[in-house]
SEKOLMI-399981 format. One record per residue (C-alpha): residue in three letters; z, y, x; chain. Coordinates in nm, 3 decimals, decimal comma, padded with zeros to 5 digits, m for minus. Layout:
# SEKOLMI-399981
[ALA [Z Y X] A],
...
END
This chain:
# SEKOLMI-399981
[MET [m00,005 00,002 m00,002] A],
[SER [m00,074 00,351 00,130] A],
[PRO [00,207 00,543 00,286] A],
[PHE [00,125 00,821 00,037] A],
[CYS [00,171 00,614 m00,267] A],
[LYS [00,431 00,386 m00,193] A],
[HIS [00,691 00,596 m00,352] A],
[ARG [00,490 00,665 m00,676] A],
[ALA [00,685 00,338 m00,828] A],
[CYS [01,015 00,525 m00,763] A],
[ILE [00,891 00,837 m00,954] A],
[LEU [00,742 00,607 m01,238] A],
[SER [01,106 00,428 m01,254] A],
[ILE [01,276 00,781 m01,268] A],
[CYS [01,048 00,877 m01,568] A],
[LEU [01,087 00,552 m01,760] A],
[CYS [01,465 00,608 m01,740] A],
[VAL [01,442 00,956 m01,900] A],
[SER [01,230 00,819 m02,164] A],
[PHE [01,472 00,561 m02,241] A],
[LEU [01,730 00,846 m02,278] A],
[SER [01,527 01,057 m02,491] A],
[ALA [01,513 00,755 m02,749] A],
[ASP [01,890 00,765 m02,765] A],
[THR [02,043 00,914 m03,078] A],
[ALA [02,048 01,304 m03,119] A],
[ASP [02,427 01,283 m03,091] A],
[THR [02,428 01,074 m02,779] A],
[ALA [02,161 01,299 m02,632] A],
[LYS [02,366 01,612 m02,720] A],
[ASP [02,683 01,482 m02,535] A],
[SER [02,472 01,385 m02,235] A],
[ARG [02,329 01,742 m02,207] A],
[GLN [02,657 01,884 m02,220] A],
[GLU [02,791 01,654 m01,942] A],
[ALA [02,502 01,666 m01,715] A],
[GLU [02,482 01,903 m01,411] A],
[LYS [02,162 01,991 m01,220] A],
[PRO [02,146 01,788 m00,917] A],
[ASP [02,189 01,986 m00,573] A],
[LYS [02,047 01,785 m00,282] A],
[ASN [02,287 01,951 m00,063] A],
[ASN [02,589 01,853 m00,253] A],
[ALA [02,729 01,498 m00,297] A],
[ALA [02,502 01,233 m00,441] A],
[LEU [02,506 01,158 m00,819] A],
[PRO [02,685 00,841 m00,899] A],
[ALA [02,475 00,531 m00,908] A],
[ASN [02,427 00,523 m01,310] A],
[ALA [02,392 00,920 m01,336] A],
[SER [02,084 01,033 m01,508] A],
[PHE [01,953 01,377 m01,544] A],
[ALA [01,641 01,557 m01,694] A],
[SER [01,559 01,928 m01,747] A],
[ILE [01,232 02,104 m01,826] A],
[GLN [01,169 02,468 m01,828] A],
[ASN [00,871 02,697 m01,836] A],
[GLY [00,865 02,690 m01,465] A],
[GLY [00,913 02,317 m01,378] A],
[LEU [01,070 01,984 m01,445] A],
[THR [01,367 01,835 m01,261] A],
[VAL [01,447 01,456 m01,316] A],
[ALA [01,733 01,274 m01,124] A],
[ASP [01,851 00,912 m01,130] A],
[GLY [02,130 00,807 m00,922] A],
[ASN [02,090 00,929 m00,543] A],
[ARG [01,721 01,034 m00,604] A],
[TRP [01,566 01,336 m00,783] A],
[TYR [01,211 01,469 m00,861] A],
[TYR [01,107 01,817 m00,912] A],
[GLU [00,763 01,966 m00,991] A],
[SER [00,672 02,319 m01,063] A],
[PHE [00,382 02,464 m01,286] A],
[ASP [00,170 02,779 m01,245] A],
[THR [00,125 03,024 m01,533] A],
[GLN [m00,171 02,832 m01,672] A],
[GLY [00,085 02,536 m01,698] A],
[ARG [m00,073 02,320 m01,422] A],
[VAL [00,146 02,135 m01,154] A],
[VAL [00,127 02,297 m00,827] A],
[PHE [00,429 02,162 m00,625] A],
[THR [00,638 01,835 m00,643] A],
[VAL [00,889 01,696 m00,443] A],
[LEU [01,088 01,378 m00,429] A],
[TYR [01,434 01,358 m00,235] A],
[GLU [01,665 01,057 m00,180] A],
[LYS [02,011 01,226 m00,130] A],
[ASP [01,917 01,490 00,121] A],
[ARG [01,621 01,339 00,285] A],
[GLU [01,269 01,447 00,162] A],
[ILE [01,049 01,153 00,064] A],
[GLU [00,726 01,318 m00,035] A],
[LYS [00,595 01,651 m00,086] A],
[ILE [00,273 01,760 m00,278] A],
[THR [00,091 02,089 m00,304] A],
[ARG [m00,208 02,147 m00,518] A],
[GLN [m00,428 02,453 m00,526] A],
[TYR [m00,699 02,524 m00,796] A],
[ALA [m01,024 02,725 m00,732] A],
[SER [m00,994 02,940 m01,060] A],
[LEU [m00,759 03,027 m01,345] A],
[ASP [m00,949 02,800 m01,590] A],
[ALA [m00,995 02,496 m01,346] A],
[THR [m00,838 02,199 m01,497] A],
[HIS [m00,861 01,989 m01,178] A],
[PRO [m00,719 02,096 m00,833] A],
[SER [m00,957 02,181 m00,555] A],
[GLU [m00,726 02,047 m00,292] A],
[GLN [m00,415 01,865 m00,255] A],
[ILE [m00,185 01,797 00,037] A],
[THR [00,082 01,525 00,046] A],
[VAL [00,338 01,503 00,315] A],
[THR [00,566 01,228 00,391] A],
[ALA [00,777 01,091 00,672] A],
[SER [00,453 00,910 00,822] A],
[GLY [00,234 01,201 00,803] A],
[THR [m00,006 01,411 00,597] A],
[GLU [m00,291 01,358 00,370] A],
[LYS [m00,526 01,637 00,263] A],
[MET [m00,766 01,554 m00,040] A],
[ARG [m01,036 01,801 m00,187] A],
[TYR [m01,201 01,753 m00,511] A],
[THR [m01,499 01,852 m00,707] A],
[ALA [m01,480 02,090 m01,018] A],
[ASP [m01,450 01,773 m01,244] A],
[GLY [m01,197 01,583 m01,051] A],
[LYS [m01,399 01,350 m00,801] A],
[THR [m01,259 01,312 m00,467] A],
[LEU [m01,505 01,505 m00,196] A],
[SER [m01,292 01,414 00,106] A],
[VAL [m00,991 01,265 00,233] A],
[GLU [m00,807 01,350 00,572] A],
[VAL [m00,518 01,130 00,692] A],
[TYR [m00,302 01,299 00,984] A],
[GLY [m00,005 01,143 01,191] A],
[LYS [00,318 01,258 01,246] A],
[ASN [00,199 01,477 01,529] A],
[LYS [m00,064 01,631 01,304] A],
[GLU [m00,366 01,424 01,483] A],
[LEU [m00,636 01,326 01,269] A],
[ILE [m00,628 00,955 01,192] A],
[GLU [m00,912 00,899 00,959] A],
[LYS [m01,142 01,097 00,738] A],
[THR [m01,344 00,986 00,443] A],
[GLU [m01,632 01,219 00,290] A],
[ASN [m01,809 01,154 m00,028] A],
[ARG [m02,146 01,295 m00,182] A],
[TYR [m02,242 01,285 m00,525] A],
[ASN [m02,582 01,343 m00,698] A],
[LYS [m02,652 01,563 m00,972] A],
[ASN [m02,515 01,322 m01,239] A],
[GLY [m02,186 01,278 m01,082] A],
[LYS [m02,278 00,935 m00,901] A],
[LEU [m02,160 00,848 m00,556] A],
[VAL [m02,457 00,835 m00,332] A],
[GLU [m02,302 00,843 00,007] A],
[GLN [m01,957 00,792 00,179] A],
[ILE [m01,881 00,814 00,530] A],
[HIS [m01,546 00,693 00,695] A],
[THR [m01,439 00,778 01,031] A],
[ARG [m01,139 00,591 01,214] A],
[ASP [m01,066 00,505 01,582] A],
[GLY [m01,408 00,658 01,695] A],
[ASN [m01,617 00,433 01,469] A],
[THR [m01,809 00,564 01,156] A],
[GLU [m01,878 00,352 00,854] A],
[LYS [m02,147 00,472 00,626] A],
[SER [m02,260 00,348 00,270] A],
[VAL [m02,557 00,495 00,085] A],
[TRP [m02,636 00,399 m00,278] A],
[ASP [m02,982 00,407 m00,450] A],
[PHE [m03,004 00,472 m00,828] A],
[VAL [m03,263 00,421 m01,073] A],
[ARG [m03,237 00,555 m01,415] A],
[GLY [m02,874 00,629 m01,340] A],
[LYS [m02,786 00,275 m01,233] A],
[ALA [m02,699 00,183 m00,856] A],
[VAL [m02,980 m00,076 m00,766] A],
[SER [m02,903 m00,100 m00,382] A],
[GLN [m02,620 m00,033 m00,135] A],
[THR [m02,702 00,023 00,252] A],
[LYS [m02,431 00,008 00,522] A],
[TYR [m02,418 00,127 00,856] A],
[ARG [m02,168 00,120 01,145] A],
[ASN [m02,223 00,399 01,399] A],
[ASP [m02,554 00,482 01,276] A],
[GLU [m02,691 00,118 01,283] A],
[LYS [m02,769 m00,058 00,992] A],
[THR [m02,529 m00,353 00,918] A],
[ALA [m02,609 m00,468 00,582] A],
[PHE [m02,844 m00,396 00,275] A],
[ILE [m02,730 m00,522 m00,073] A],
[GLU [m02,934 m00,562 m00,377] A],
[LEU [m02,729 m00,483 m00,702] A],
[HIS [m02,828 m00,695 m00,974] A],
[SER [m02,659 m00,754 m01,307] A],
[GLY [m02,405 m01,036 m01,243] A],
[LYS [m02,492 m01,107 m00,868] A],
[ARG [m02,555 m00,927 m00,546] A],
[ILE [m02,803 m01,043 m00,255] A],
[VAL [m02,650 m00,924 00,066] A],
[HIS [m02,884 m00,892 00,369] A],
[ILE [m02,694 m00,883 00,709] A],
[TYR [m02,829 m00,707 01,006] A],
[LYS [m02,794 m00,710 01,383] A],
[ASN [m02,982 m00,478 01,612] A],
[ASP [m03,196 m00,351 01,291] A],
[VAL [m03,292 m00,714 01,261] A],
[GLU [m03,221 m00,920 00,927] A],
[VAL [m03,024 m01,225 01,037] A],
[PHE [m02,860 m01,374 00,717] A],
[VAL [m02,904 m01,351 00,342] A],
[THR [m02,651 m01,467 00,100] A],
[GLU [m02,607 m01,420 m00,280] A],
[GLU [m02,281 m01,340 m00,444] A],
[ARG [m02,182 m01,366 m00,801] A],
END
């Protein structure tokens, strides 16, 4: 699992916990609100069975035991910042930027964890344009770039890591992908015919076809 996604389960668990609390009776919910206090990462940790949720115009705070999650919104109600803590340790921080006031998808998202940073750029309709992964020392580890046609179909993807570049190119006929060509460091390694229910894979070495197989 990606280091930038491994804590999503924790966030989901917290949100499920809040949903369970919301389903309780009105009296119980009222009592819980009276007893709950906003978690402070600089103070003592919440008891293991303590849960808390608060939503305001500017943001949402959710806590469960020693973990708490916060997200803030811009004036358009879009999420622009989220952070997940365990006690006083920051687990994950995400910032989002939007190209315009009426944009429904972020143009850029930056995720920071203990293992490094992931920077993602998006098209106006939310498709991924590029992904850059950086290590703890801000060194670039890998990069993926995507190109789309006018119909929004992925037609080229370039992935660079450890000095090697992998590229895939898709050809379309009447809006349907009919083939995929793969390259490694600009040398063709495979040509794949995409048929309904099967794929015919042609393997290349030194630009010469050396093997053909059918996959279903």
